[in-house]
Backbone bond lengths (Angstrom), bond angles and torsions (degrees), N, CA, C in turn:
res aa  C-N    CA-C-N  psi(-1)  N-CA   C-N-CA  omega(-1)  CA-C   N-CA-C  phi
1 M - - - 1.465 - - 1.532 111.51 -
2 K 1.329 116.16 -31.06 1.460 118.66 -178.12 1.524 111.28 -58.77
3 E 1.322 117.63 -43.20 1.470 120.17 -178.35 1.521 111.08 -61.66
4 E 1.316 117.15 -40.13 1.465 119.92 177.60 1.530 110.66 -63.29
5 I 1.331 116.49 -42.02 1.466 119.94 179.67 1.525 110.66 -64.49
6 V 1.330 116.94 -41.81 1.467 120.42 177.72 1.521 110.34 -56.96
7 Q 1.318 116.65 -47.94 1.463 120.35 -178.42 1.526 111.43 -63.06
8 L 1.319 116.70 -39.10 1.465 120.33 178.69 1.531 111.25 -65.40
9 I 1.329 116.68 -42.70 1.467 120.01 -179.83 1.522 110.74 -66.23
10 V 1.326 116.34 -44.87 1.468 119.76 179.48 1.523 110.53 -59.40
11 A 1.331 116.41 -44.35 1.470 120.01 -179.78 1.524 111.08 -62.87
12 R 1.338 116.54 -42.30 1.472 119.69 -178.41 1.527 111.15 -67.21
13 L 1.314 117.40 -44.31 1.460 120.45 -179.94 1.523 111.35 -66.47
14 T 1.316 115.95 -40.41 1.464 120.24 -178.44 1.522 110.97 -65.26
15 R 1.324 116.34 -38.32 1.468 120.34 -177.18 1.520 112.02 -57.54
16 D 1.326 117.02 -38.97 1.469 120.62 -177.02 1.524 112.10 -116.30
17 A 1.320 117.43 25.71 1.467 120.15 -174.44 1.525 112.42 -57.33
18 E 1.320 117.46 -42.79 1.471 119.55 -176.90 1.528 112.52 -67.78
19 P 1.340 119.53 -50.90 1.471 117.82 177.34 1.525 113.21 -64.66
20 L 1.325 117.69 -32.29 1.464 119.80 176.98 1.528 110.72 -66.30
21 A 1.327 116.44 -41.17 1.465 120.41 178.14 1.524 110.62 -62.60
22 A 1.328 116.10 -41.83 1.469 120.08 178.72 1.525 110.72 -64.30
23 A 1.342 116.47 -42.32 1.466 120.56 179.65 1.525 111.12 -65.02
24 F 1.331 116.69 -39.26 1.465 120.96 -179.56 1.524 110.43 -60.94
25 Q 1.320 117.15 -45.01 1.466 120.19 -178.85 1.533 111.53 -71.95
26 A 1.332 116.67 -40.73 1.468 120.29 -177.29 1.522 112.14 -66.95
27 S 1.327 117.18 -27.08 1.467 120.53 -175.32 1.522 112.86 -65.36
28 R 1.319 118.06 -17.79 1.465 120.94 179.79 1.532 111.48 -56.24
29 S 1.335 116.37 -28.75 1.468 120.27 -176.60 1.530 112.78 -71.51
30 E 1.330 118.43 -12.87 1.465 120.86 -177.95 1.529 111.43 -76.16
31 V 1.341 116.51 -68.67 1.472 119.64 178.83 1.527 111.80 -131.56
32 G 1.334 116.83 7.88 1.461 120.22 177.58 1.509 114.74 93.69
33 V 1.336 118.30 -0.29 1.462 123.18 178.01 1.525 107.92 -110.62
34 R 1.317 116.95 122.45 1.463 119.88 -178.57 1.533 110.65 -79.55
35 Y 1.320 115.56 139.14 1.460 120.94 179.01 1.523 109.72 -159.14
36 C 1.318 115.85 165.72 1.464 121.90 167.95 1.520 107.80 -156.50
37 C 1.319 116.77 163.94 1.463 122.16 -177.62 1.520 110.00 -124.91
38 V 1.319 115.58 137.48 1.457 122.57 176.69 1.521 107.12 -111.18
39 D 1.310 117.47 105.00 1.460 120.97 179.62 1.522 110.60 -86.08
40 D 1.346 115.48 154.40 1.467 121.43 -179.09 1.524 110.46 53.80
41 L 1.320 116.19 51.55 1.462 120.92 -177.79 1.519 112.06 -60.05
42 L 1.325 116.63 -43.66 1.461 122.47 -177.99 1.520 109.63 -122.90
43 P 1.331 118.21 162.60 1.464 119.44 172.60 1.529 110.24 -53.85
44 E 1.316 117.20 141.55 1.463 120.83 -172.91 1.521 112.56 -56.73
45 E 1.319 117.21 -40.52 1.466 120.06 -178.28 1.523 111.01 -61.23
46 L 1.326 116.86 -40.09 1.462 121.01 179.45 1.527 110.66 -69.39
47 A 1.315 117.35 -42.05 1.467 120.63 178.15 1.530 110.82 -61.52
48 R 1.327 117.01 -39.26 1.464 120.12 178.07 1.527 111.23 -67.24
49 R 1.322 116.85 -36.04 1.461 119.89 177.36 1.524 110.78 -63.79
50 I 1.338 116.60 -40.67 1.465 120.13 177.53 1.524 109.75 -59.96
51 H 1.323 116.42 -43.69 1.466 119.69 178.65 1.525 111.48 -63.37
52 E 1.317 117.03 -42.66 1.465 120.83 -179.14 1.527 111.90 -63.34
53 R 1.333 117.12 -29.95 1.467 121.53 -178.25 1.530 112.45 -86.53
54 F 1.327 117.25 -5.22 1.461 119.79 -177.88 1.524 109.98 -60.72
55 P 1.340 118.15 140.45 1.466 119.73 179.27 1.524 111.86 -66.36
56 K 1.311 115.89 151.65 1.454 120.75 173.58 1.534 108.71 -67.96
57 P 1.317 117.86 149.52 1.469 119.75 -178.95 1.525 113.44 -53.03
58 E 1.334 116.93 -36.31 1.464 119.02 -177.35 1.529 112.66 -67.43
59 A 1.340 117.38 -13.64 1.462 121.19 176.95 1.528 111.90 -92.15
60 M 1.329 116.71 4.69 1.453 122.02 -176.62 1.527 110.47 -117.39
61 R 1.309 116.18 173.82 1.467 122.73 -178.92 1.524 109.41 -93.07
62 L 1.326 117.19 127.73 1.461 121.25 179.14 1.525 110.11 -87.44
63 M 1.330 115.86 122.79 1.459 122.44 172.38 1.529 106.42 -99.09
64 D 1.316 117.73 118.33 1.465 120.21 -171.74 1.526 110.18 -140.87
65 S 1.331 116.11 107.58 1.458 121.65 177.67 1.523 108.23 -155.71
66 F 1.334 116.88 -176.55 1.465 118.84 176.44 1.527 111.07 -68.43
67 R 1.338 116.68 -15.73 1.462 120.96 -178.74 1.525 112.47 -83.09
68 E 1.325 116.27 -36.11 1.463 120.46 -170.63 1.523 110.55 -162.08
69 K 1.313 114.36 160.42 1.456 120.62 169.83 1.518 106.94 -147.83
70 K 1.324 116.66 113.26 1.457 121.62 -178.03 1.524 109.00 -167.08
71 Y 1.332 115.41 163.18 1.456 122.08 173.65 1.523 108.90 -100.76
72 T 1.340 116.80 140.91 1.458 120.94 176.95 1.522 110.00 -137.28
73 S 1.320 115.71 159.24 1.463 120.55 173.71 1.521 110.29 -164.85
74 K 1.316 114.85 148.30 1.460 122.49 168.74 1.531 109.45 -133.00
75 S 1.339 116.16 23.09 1.473 122.35 -178.97 1.525 110.04 -85.73
76 F 1.323 116.00 65.59 1.461 120.21 -173.40 1.519 113.09 -65.11
77 D 1.325 117.84 -21.77 1.460 120.28 178.23 1.524 111.58 -65.03
78 K 1.334 117.29 -18.58 1.465 121.34 -178.57 1.530 112.69 -95.07
79 F 1.341 116.87 -7.01 1.462 120.59 -171.37 1.520 111.39 -118.72
80 D 1.316 115.01 172.43 1.459 120.97 176.97 1.532 109.89 -57.99
81 P 1.346 118.26 136.21 1.472 121.13 -178.73 1.523 114.09 -57.18
82 L 1.325 117.44 -22.79 1.457 120.08 -179.84 1.529 111.50 -59.78
83 L 1.323 117.17 -31.37 1.464 120.36 -178.58 1.527 111.44 -69.98
84 A 1.327 116.84 -38.69 1.467 119.43 173.80 1.520 110.36 -68.27
85 D 1.323 116.71 -36.76 1.467 120.27 -179.49 1.523 111.57 -60.19
86 I 1.329 118.00 -47.67 1.466 119.80 -178.62 1.527 110.13 -69.39
87 T 1.328 117.64 -37.34 1.468 120.17 -179.55 1.523 111.30 -62.80
88 F 1.329 116.19 -50.52 1.461 119.16 -174.87 1.526 113.01 -83.27
89 A 1.328 117.57 -14.85 1.466 119.38 172.47 1.523 110.34 -62.21
90 V 1.328 116.68 -38.02 1.468 121.04 -179.81 1.528 110.94 -65.95
91 Q 1.331 117.30 -18.99 1.459 121.24 179.48 1.526 112.87 -92.69
92 D 1.317 117.45 -2.76 1.463 120.61 -178.50 1.536 110.37 -62.32
93 P 1.340 117.92 141.03 1.473 120.60 -179.16 1.522 113.88 -55.90
94 R 1.335 117.58 -31.47 1.467 119.78 -179.96 1.526 111.24 -70.35
95 V 1.327 116.21 -38.47 1.466 119.70 175.74 1.523 109.57 -66.99
96 L 1.323 116.11 -46.25 1.456 120.85 -179.31 1.526 111.21 -57.07
97 A 1.333 117.16 -39.73 1.468 120.84 -178.67 1.525 111.52 -62.49
98 V 1.340 117.07 -41.54 1.466 119.44 179.46 1.525 110.37 -70.79
99 V 1.323 116.64 -37.51 1.467 119.97 177.91 1.531 110.35 -62.79
100 E 1.321 117.17 -40.03 1.467 119.91 176.52 1.526 110.84 -61.89
101 R 1.313 115.90 -38.69 1.471 119.97 177.75 1.529 110.67 -63.24
102 I 1.320 116.89 -39.48 1.467 121.28 -178.69 1.523 111.42 -71.12
103 T 1.320 116.57 -45.96 1.466 120.77 -173.12 1.525 113.77 -87.63
104 G 1.330 116.35 -23.75 1.455 119.71 -174.56 1.517 113.14 78.05
105 I 1.333 117.73 1.90 1.468 122.27 178.50 1.526 107.83 -88.23
106 Q 1.323 117.03 120.08 1.454 121.89 -171.45 1.531 112.46 -105.61
107 Q 1.335 114.36 169.48 1.466 123.62 177.72 1.524 111.84 56.40
108 Q 1.313 116.75 40.81 1.459 119.96 -179.76 1.528 111.10 -88.72
109 I 1.311 115.29 151.21 1.459 121.63 175.98 1.525 108.01 -130.95
110 P 1.344 117.28 146.71 1.471 119.57 -179.62 1.522 111.81 -76.98
111 D 1.311 114.52 163.73 1.468 122.79 -179.12 1.525 108.79 -93.95
112 A 1.345 116.32 74.65 1.460 120.60 -173.78 1.522 112.78 -61.98
113 S 1.329 117.62 -27.07 1.463 120.83 179.95 1.520 112.22 -83.68
114 L 1.351 116.36 -5.20 1.467 121.24 -175.22 1.522 110.95 52.56
115 Y 1.331 115.40 38.45 1.467 120.57 177.13 1.525 110.18 -52.49
116 A 1.320 115.01 -37.02 1.463 119.04 -178.52 1.519 112.89 -119.56
117 G 1.319 118.05 -2.05 1.457 120.20 -171.13 1.513 114.06 -112.52
118 G 1.335 114.99 -167.72 1.452 122.01 -179.20 1.513 111.72 122.99
119 L 1.314 116.14 -152.62 1.457 122.38 -177.57 1.525 110.28 -101.56
120 S 1.321 116.08 144.46 1.464 119.49 173.09 1.520 109.70 -137.86
121 A 1.313 115.32 148.14 1.463 122.22 177.74 1.520 108.15 -138.01
122 M 1.322 115.79 134.51 1.459 121.17 179.82 1.518 108.60 -126.64
123 T 1.329 116.06 127.16 1.455 121.62 179.26 1.529 109.38 -106.17
124 Q 1.316 116.41 -178.81 1.465 120.57 -174.50 1.532 111.43 -53.07
125 G 1.331 115.87 129.94 1.457 121.46 -179.50 1.515 114.68 90.51
126 H 1.332 117.39 -10.84 1.458 120.18 179.76 1.527 110.34 -77.27
127 F 1.336 115.91 156.01 1.465 121.52 -176.12 1.523 108.75 -161.26
128 L 1.314 115.89 168.76 1.460 123.22 170.53 1.521 106.48 -137.10
129 G 1.326 116.58 113.39 1.453 120.79 -173.80 1.518 113.26 -66.43
130 P 1.336 117.69 160.35 1.462 121.19 177.66 1.530 110.81 -54.98
131 H 1.329 116.09 130.81 1.462 120.61 -176.11 1.521 110.59 -158.85
132 I 1.310 115.74 163.75 1.458 121.78 164.65 1.520 107.00 -110.79
133 D 1.327 116.07 140.42 1.461 120.63 -177.90 1.525 111.15 -70.47
134 N 1.352 115.47 155.90 1.456 117.87 173.11 1.527 109.08 -59.51
135 S 1.309 115.92 144.18 1.463 121.01 -167.36 1.516 114.21 -76.67
136 H 1.325 118.20 -20.42 1.457 121.80 -172.99 1.530 111.40 -132.51
137 E 1.339 114.91 169.48 1.465 120.07 171.15 1.527 108.47 -85.78
138 A 1.339 116.36 -172.41 1.464 120.18 -168.71 1.524 113.61 -60.37
139 S 1.342 118.11 -36.18 1.462 120.75 -177.28 1.525 113.16 -81.61
140 R 1.334 116.38 -11.68 1.469 123.35 -177.59 1.525 112.54 63.41
141 Q 1.334 116.91 26.04 1.462 120.76 176.00 1.526 111.75 -92.43
142 Y 1.337 116.64 -24.73 1.461 120.44 -172.00 1.530 110.91 -126.48
143 Y 1.316 114.89 141.22 1.461 121.70 177.34 1.527 110.53 -82.76
144 R 1.312 116.02 139.55 1.462 119.25 172.19 1.534 107.87 -72.29
145 T 1.330 115.60 134.47 1.465 119.80 -174.70 1.522 114.31 -121.69
146 L 1.337 117.29 -30.09 1.465 118.34 -171.69 1.520 111.23 -151.50
147 N 1.325 116.00 137.31 1.462 123.49 170.32 1.521 108.09 -99.01
148 L 1.323 116.80 133.05 1.467 122.33 176.76 1.525 107.06 -124.34
149 L 1.311 116.85 106.89 1.462 123.06 -170.60 1.518 109.54 -117.14
150 Y 1.343 115.56 117.81 1.467 120.88 -177.07 1.521 109.06 -110.27
151 Y 1.335 116.19 118.87 1.466 122.83 -175.15 1.525 110.66 -98.91
152 V 1.330 116.58 133.69 1.465 119.55 -173.18 1.529 113.85 -130.95
153 S 1.316 118.90 19.62 1.469 120.67 176.99 1.525 109.47 -89.98
154 P 1.341 118.43 114.34 1.470 120.97 -176.55 1.529 112.62 -59.55
155 D 1.316 115.12 146.58 1.471 122.72 173.49 1.528 112.86 57.11
156 W 1.324 117.03 35.73 1.464 119.75 178.70 1.521 109.08 -82.92
157 S 1.331 116.22 134.04 1.464 120.68 -176.61 1.524 110.59 -127.11
158 L 1.310 116.05 167.94 1.464 122.46 179.55 1.524 111.17 -55.15
159 E 1.336 116.47 -41.14 1.466 121.48 -175.55 1.529 112.61 -65.89
160 N 1.329 117.59 -18.28 1.460 120.74 -179.82 1.524 112.64 -72.13
161 G 1.340 117.31 -15.27 1.457 119.30 -170.33 1.520 109.36 72.40
162 G 1.330 116.29 -164.77 1.458 119.39 -179.20 1.516 113.11 65.80
163 N 1.325 116.84 27.85 1.461 121.38 -177.23 1.524 111.22 -101.39
164 L 1.324 115.51 150.47 1.458 121.75 178.34 1.528 109.82 -72.28
165 E 1.320 116.06 132.28 1.460 121.84 178.43 1.528 108.83 -121.89
166 L 1.323 116.65 129.33 1.460 122.24 174.62 1.525 108.05 -107.17
167 W 1.329 116.15 143.43 1.467 120.78 -172.03 1.518 111.92 -127.20
168 D 1.333 115.12 156.39 1.454 120.51 171.64 1.531 109.11 -74.63
169 R 1.317 116.69 177.57 1.466 120.80 -174.07 1.523 113.13 -62.62
170 Q 1.304 117.27 -28.75 1.469 120.67 -179.68 1.531 112.33 -89.80
171 V 1.328 116.74 -0.04 1.466 122.89 -176.48 1.529 109.29 52.99
172 R 1.337 114.74 52.87 1.463 122.12 177.59 1.527 111.55 -119.96
173 Q 1.318 116.73 -41.12 1.459 121.97 -178.65 1.524 109.00 -108.00
174 R 1.329 115.88 140.79 1.462 118.48 -175.51 1.519 112.10 -130.13
175 A 1.331 114.19 155.71 1.463 123.17 167.54 1.524 106.05 -120.24
176 T 1.322 117.46 131.40 1.464 121.63 -175.81 1.521 110.67 -106.30
177 I 1.331 115.57 132.34 1.459 122.97 176.34 1.522 107.17 -115.33
178 V 1.311 117.18 113.81 1.463 120.97 -178.89 1.529 109.72 -65.74
179 S 1.321 116.42 137.68 1.468 122.16 178.39 1.533 109.61 -78.39
180 K 1.292 114.50 58.88 1.462 123.28 -173.04 1.526 111.70 -68.21
181 F 1.321 115.91 141.19 1.464 122.07 179.33 1.524 111.38 -53.95
182 N 1.332 115.74 133.02 1.469 123.13 174.63 1.526 111.79 66.64
183 R 1.322 116.28 28.72 1.474 121.91 178.11 1.530 110.02 -107.63
184 L 1.324 116.05 134.55 1.460 122.30 171.27 1.522 108.23 -106.16
185 A 1.319 116.59 120.96 1.464 121.71 176.76 1.524 108.74 -102.23
186 L 1.327 116.01 129.67 1.461 122.81 174.59 1.522 107.57 -108.19
187 M 1.328 117.08 125.18 1.464 121.52 -176.83 1.517 109.74 -137.52
188 E 1.322 116.76 127.85 1.459 119.56 -179.68 1.525 110.88 -68.65
189 T 1.339 115.64 153.10 1.456 121.94 175.96 1.521 108.90 -116.13
190 T 1.316 116.62 122.26 1.461 123.55 178.58 1.525 108.09 -140.02
191 P 1.325 118.84 176.74 1.471 119.67 177.15 1.524 113.48 -67.20
192 T 1.335 117.76 -8.20 1.469 119.85 -179.48 1.531 112.57 -126.89
193 S 1.333 117.37 18.23 1.471 119.58 -178.90 1.531 110.05 -86.91
194 W 1.316 115.98 70.50 1.461 121.89 179.86 1.525 109.96 -66.75
195 H 1.332 115.65 135.74 1.463 119.65 178.82 1.526 109.59 -154.63
196 S 1.317 115.81 163.52 1.461 121.81 -177.03 1.518 108.99 -155.35
197 V 1.318 115.51 173.80 1.466 122.19 171.10 1.522 106.72 -125.32
198 S 1.322 116.34 121.76 1.463 120.76 -178.29 1.527 110.88 -65.01
199 K 1.314 116.06 156.96 1.468 121.33 -177.24 1.524 110.50 -62.06
200 V 1.335 116.01 133.61 1.464 120.87 176.72 1.526 108.36 -69.23
201 A 1.326 115.86 125.13 1.466 120.65 -171.83 1.523 113.54 -100.97
202 V 1.324 117.89 -6.02 1.463 120.99 -173.88 1.525 110.45 -122.33
203 D 1.321 115.52 162.85 1.461 121.67 -179.79 1.528 109.58 -85.10
204 R 1.315 114.54 64.56 1.458 122.61 178.32 1.528 108.19 -142.58
205 T 1.333 115.67 172.14 1.464 120.32 179.69 1.516 110.25 -112.62
206 R 1.305 115.66 126.15 1.468 122.55 177.52 1.526 107.30 -94.02
207 C 1.326 116.69 116.08 1.462 122.93 -173.87 1.523 110.77 -108.73
208 C 1.322 115.79 137.81 1.460 120.87 -176.44 1.523 110.26 -143.49
209 V 1.333 116.04 139.30 1.463 123.47 171.77 1.526 106.60 -104.60
210 S 1.326 116.57 116.35 1.468 121.18 -172.99 1.523 111.54 -107.28
211 N 1.328 115.21 135.15 1.456 122.26 172.57 1.516 109.09 -134.66
212 Y 1.319 114.85 157.79 1.462 120.72 178.88 1.516 108.54 -140.42
213 Y 1.329 115.33 145.32 1.454 121.00 173.42 1.526 108.63 -109.43
214 F 1.340 114.46 153.23 1.460 121.91 178.55 1.525 109.10 -129.36
215 S 1.326 116.64 170.96 1.460 120.95 -179.39 1.522 109.61 -157.37
216 P 1.340 117.27 149.21 1.469 118.69 172.55 1.524 112.00 -70.95
217 R 1.338 117.08 -13.81 1.462 121.85 -178.65 1.527 110.42 -92.64
218 S 1.306 116.33 130.83 1.462 121.07 177.24 1.524 110.42 -67.05
219 P 1.325 118.79 133.68 1.469 120.84 176.81 1.523 113.42 -60.47
220 T 1.326 116.94 -23.91 1.465 120.26 -178.56 1.519 113.20 -99.07
221 G 1.338 116.33 -9.20 1.457 119.92 -176.46 1.511 113.54 87.05
222 S 1.323 117.81 -2.74 1.464 121.74 177.91 1.526 109.36 -134.51
223 D 1.317 115.60 160.34 1.457 120.99 -175.89 1.529 110.78 -74.24
224 Y 1.328 117.04 139.66 1.461 121.58 174.51 1.521 109.14 -159.18
225 F 1.309 115.90 163.13 1.468 121.92 175.30 1.520 109.00 -150.63
226 N 1.319 116.24 135.89 1.466 120.17 172.36 1.522 110.13 -149.56
227 V 1.316 115.41 145.92 1.460 120.67 170.63 1.527 107.89 -75.97
228 T 1.322 116.82 168.58 1.462 119.65 171.66 1.527 107.72 -58.15
229 S 1.325 115.75 122.93 1.466 120.60 -172.14 1.519 110.12 -123.08
230 F 1.317 116.32 127.09 1.456 121.65 -175.17 1.522 111.81 -102.73
231 S 1.310 114.68 152.11 1.455 123.23 167.00 1.528 105.39 -120.84
232 A 1.312 118.10 -138.63 1.462 122.59 174.63 1.520 107.23 -160.01
233 W 1.319 116.25 169.53 1.459 119.71 178.77 1.529 109.86 -65.00
234 P 1.336 118.14 155.46 1.466 121.32 -175.21 1.528 114.74 -54.78
235 N 1.330 117.91 -26.68 1.467 120.51 -178.78 1.529 112.76 -91.56
236 Q 1.363 117.15 17.18 1.461 121.56 -178.40 1.537 110.77 -126.22
237 P 1.331 118.99 65.60 1.473 120.69 -175.84 1.527 113.58 -63.44
238 V 1.319 118.12 -36.05 1.465 120.29 -179.78 1.519 110.02 -67.50
239 R 1.323 116.28 -43.21 1.464 119.86 179.14 1.530 110.63 -65.55
240 R 1.320 117.18 -33.02 1.470 119.78 176.11 1.526 110.67 -62.41
241 A 1.314 116.21 -43.60 1.465 120.02 179.39 1.526 110.69 -63.53
242 L 1.329 116.96 -42.53 1.457 121.42 177.60 1.521 110.45 -62.37
243 A 1.329 116.75 -41.09 1.460 121.10 -179.37 1.524 111.25 -63.74
244 R 1.332 117.47 -40.65 1.467 120.08 179.20 1.529 111.02 -61.19
245 L 1.323 116.57 -42.05 1.460 120.64 177.72 1.525 110.47 -64.44
246 D 1.305 116.69 -45.21 1.461 122.35 179.39 1.529 110.75 -60.66
247 N 1.329 116.95 -44.30 1.464 120.85 179.39 1.526 111.17 -60.55
248 G 1.335 115.97 -44.77 1.459 119.97 -178.72 1.518 112.39 -62.26
249 L 1.321 116.81 -40.94 1.462 120.53 179.38 1.523 111.33 -66.07
250 R 1.332 116.49 -44.89 1.465 119.14 -179.06 1.527 111.77 -69.09
251 Q 1.339 117.60 -35.28 1.464 120.45 176.38 1.529 110.40 -64.73
252 A 1.323 117.68 -40.67 1.463 121.25 178.91 1.524 111.02 -62.90
253 V 1.325 116.68 -41.14 1.462 120.42 178.31 1.520 110.43 -60.57
254 R 1.336 116.79 -41.53 1.465 119.42 -178.47 1.522 112.42 -70.48
255 W 1.325 118.18 -29.11 1.463 119.09 174.37 1.525 110.56 -69.49
256 L 1.328 116.80 -36.22 1.460 120.92 179.30 1.523 111.76 -76.99
257 A 1.338 116.46 -34.93 1.471 122.28 179.88 1.523 107.66 -129.95
258 P 1.348 118.06 85.45 1.466 121.94 -171.84 1.521 114.75 -54.25
259 Q 1.319 118.49 -30.08 1.457 120.67 179.87 1.526 112.72 -92.71
260 G 1.328 116.48 4.79 1.453 119.82 -179.88 1.516 111.65 82.52
261 L 1.321 115.58 171.62 1.461 121.02 -177.63 1.514 113.23 -103.71
262 G 1.313 117.29 -21.26 1.456 120.16 -176.41 1.517 112.56 -97.79
263 K 1.314 115.63 173.77 1.462 121.75 176.95 1.526 109.58 -71.82
264 K 1.328 116.86 135.17 1.450 121.21 179.89 1.531 109.99 -71.14
265 D 1.316 116.28 130.33 1.463 121.72 177.56 1.520 107.97 -91.68
266 V 1.339 115.74 86.49 1.461 120.65 -177.44 1.523 109.66 -125.44
267 Y 1.325 115.08 159.82 1.463 121.81 179.62 1.516 108.82 -90.01
268 E 1.329 116.97 127.55 1.460 121.56 -177.69 1.521 112.23 -119.93
269 G 1.329 117.51 8.10 1.451 121.28 -179.03 1.512 112.64 -86.18
270 P 1.335 116.83 -173.57 1.467 120.81 179.45 1.512 111.63 -66.57
271 K 1.323 115.65 148.31 1.464 121.49 -179.75 1.525 111.28 -89.90
272 Q 1.320 116.00 14.65 1.466 122.95 177.93 1.519 110.84 62.38
């Protein structure tokens, strides 16, 4: 099934490669973070099947702190093979080549270990606070360059919450991307690509297949390193202050222990 999905994604991206490339570059004028959206990525029946095969939240790992609240998993051996197929299809070299054409970001490599990727599910009240992603993968050899987020919850609307938010450098102005069913969002990763997921407002589950690309080339042209660093929404000044302290402590730990202190949460199974 993975090969069929790869061919479908390549065909869909290729069909609109030029307008998607134009949209990706033009989006910088909104909040300074480049992005574009590919709607109807896969045939609707296939996208619905992916959603139907998604694991129940209780079969996933709950991440719960002042920074975020969501379920995640990369335990594909426990789930329907279709979920691994869609995840690793996005990492196929043919898909990557078209994505490079759209974004203009070159020399990218997929995140085969799913250091940052996998499945996520957010239920009512769940959120992901404004943050910038960690700059590198586990070995710190490659810079993170692109987020590829595929949403598979049918009939998802703006009013449901759980939508992707991109922010300016001061985390004051935002651009909202609805987590629309069968939509693939491409978003660049830089030291200032602040983004968040608004709180889910309805008694439903927002499901997402996440992938990330990396590159030996710095997105800024100069060397840098940062851990995942959080801020807070503009109406949360106390939480912003707490986040700054938290970021500083975690950044200091990573300078002292470059590989971190905990066990790496990476995928070690077959890539399908």
